C-alpha positions as CSV (number, residue, x, y, z in Angstrom):
1,X,70.3,-19.9,-37.8
2,X,73.7,-18.8,-36.6
3,X,74.6,-15.2,-36.1
4,X,78.2,-14.3,-36.6
5,X,80.2,-12.1,-34.2
6,X,80.5,-9.6,-37.0
7,X,76.8,-9.4,-37.5
8,X,76.3,-8.8,-33.8
9,X,79.0,-6.1,-33.8
10,X,77.4,-4.4,-36.8
11,X,74.0,-4.5,-35.1
12,X,75.3,-2.9,-32.0
13,X,77.2,-0.3,-34.0
14,X,74.1,0.6,-35.9
15,X,72.1,1.1,-32.8
16,X,74.8,3.1,-31.0
17,X,75.3,5.4,-34.0
18,X,71.6,6.2,-34.6
19,X,70.6,9.8,-34.1
20,X,68.2,10.3,-31.3
21,X,64.6,10.8,-32.3
22,X,63.1,14.2,-31.7
23,X,60.6,14.3,-28.9
24,X,57.6,16.6,-29.1
25,X,57.5,19.6,-26.8
26,X,54.5,18.5,-24.8
27,X,54.3,20.1,-21.4
28,X,52.1,18.5,-18.7
29,X,50.7,20.4,-15.8
30,X,53.2,18.7,-13.5
31,X,56.1,19.9,-15.8
32,X,54.6,23.4,-15.8
33,X,54.6,23.4,-12.0
34,X,58.2,22.2,-11.9
35,X,59.3,24.9,-14.4
36,X,57.6,27.6,-12.3
37,X,59.3,26.4,-9.2
38,X,62.7,25.3,-10.5
39,X,63.2,26.8,-13.9
40,X,63.3,24.8,-17.2
41,X,63.4,21.0,-16.8
42,X,65.1,18.7,-19.3
43,X,63.3,15.6,-20.4
44,X,64.7,12.4,-21.9
45,X,62.7,9.8,-23.7
46,X,64.3,6.4,-24.5
47,X,62.8,4.6,-27.5
48,X,61.7,0.9,-27.4
49,X,64.5,0.2,-29.9
50,X,67.1,1.7,-27.6
51,X,65.9,-0.3,-24.6
52,X,66.0,-3.5,-26.7
53,X,69.5,-2.7,-28.0
54,X,70.6,-2.1,-24.4
55,X,69.2,-5.5,-23.3
56,X,70.9,-7.2,-26.3
57,X,74.2,-5.6,-25.4
58,X,73.8,-6.7,-21.7
59,X,73.0,-10.3,-22.7
60,X,75.9,-10.5,-25.1
61,X,78.3,-9.0,-22.6
62,X,77.4,-11.8,-20.1
63,X,78.0,-14.6,-22.6
64,X,81.4,-16.4,-22.3
65,X,83.8,-16.0,-25.2
66,X,84.3,-19.7,-25.3
67,X,81.8,-22.5,-24.4
68,X,84.1,-24.6,-22.3
69,X,81.7,-27.5,-22.0
70,X,81.6,-27.9,-25.8
71,X,85.4,-27.5,-26.1
72,X,86.0,-30.1,-23.4
73,X,83.6,-32.6,-25.1
74,X,85.3,-32.0,-28.5
75,X,88.8,-32.4,-26.9
76,X,87.7,-35.7,-25.4
77,X,86.3,-37.0,-28.8
78,X,89.5,-36.0,-30.6
79,X,91.7,-37.7,-27.9
80,X,89.6,-40.9,-28.2
81,X,89.6,-40.7,-32.0
82,X,85.9,-40.5,-32.1
83,X,85.6,-37.1,-33.7
84,X,85.0,-37.5,-37.4
85,X,83.2,-34.6,-38.9
86,X,82.0,-34.8,-42.5
87,X,84.0,-32.7,-44.9
88,X,80.8,-31.4,-46.5
89,X,79.6,-30.1,-43.1
90,X,82.9,-28.3,-42.5
91,X,82.8,-26.7,-46.0
92,X,79.2,-25.7,-45.6
93,X,79.8,-24.0,-42.3
94,X,82.9,-22.2,-43.5
95,X,81.3,-20.9,-46.6
96,X,78.1,-20.0,-44.7
97,X,80.1,-17.8,-42.3
98,X,82.2,-16.2,-45.0
99,X,79.2,-15.4,-47.2
100,X,77.2,-14.3,-44.2
101,X,79.9,-11.8,-43.1
102,X,80.2,-10.4,-46.7
103,X,76.5,-9.8,-47.0
104,X,76.7,-7.5,-44.0
């Protein structure tokens, strides 16, 4: 299954726009001690979904925009006259991408 760039962008947009979930006001004895000594203490809890979204974003940001190895191989095949894709395959891929983006 191929995931289009638009689908990835939509996923990241959805995760970044999500309202933070409310966290219960549980106070541990350690927190109570800190409050007594230092005043109120803020607490932040990051959900598993937010951690996963951050990991996905990091992985995507490290990916190259263009897979140069594939591009070079295809250039070589075109130059040699060996690249002959089936028109049905081209149409299928184009329509699949167009329809996939419209569903999102």
